[in-house]
C-alpha positions, 0 to 999 in steps of 0.5 A: 493474517491478511492477504495483500492484493495490488490494484492494476495501477500499483502493479504497473507502477512496480513493473516500471521501477528498477529491481532494487526499489521494486523489491524493497516496496514488495517486502514492505507490502508483504509485511502489511499482511502480518500487521495491516496498520503498523505504527508508521502507517497513517490513517488518511480518510474513509471511502465507502466505510473503508479506512484508507491508510498511507504507508511510507517506503522511502521516497514512495507512498503506498495508499491502501485499504484494509478490509477487515471482514475479508482479511484483505489489504488492497494496495490501491496506489503506489507513487512518489510522494508528491503524486501519490495523493492526486 
C-alpha cells in the first residue's frame, strides 16, 4: 500500500475546481495508493532516477512520481490536457 501525497501546486488546482470534478479526481488519486501504476497509466520520463507517470482523468491529467522505497506516490501536477505537460 502506497501513501498518496499532493504537491502544493496540485492541491491549489483541486481547490479551484468545482466539487464534482475535484471529488472525481481525488477518488482516482486515492486508487493510486492501491496500485501506483494501473494499466491506463503511462510512463512519461525519468527525473533524478524516479519514474514519472501520467494518469488520465477525463479532460484532466495528473503527473506523478512513484517512490518505491518510501512507498509514496507524489502527485506533482494536475491540469487540463494541453497545459499538463508544460
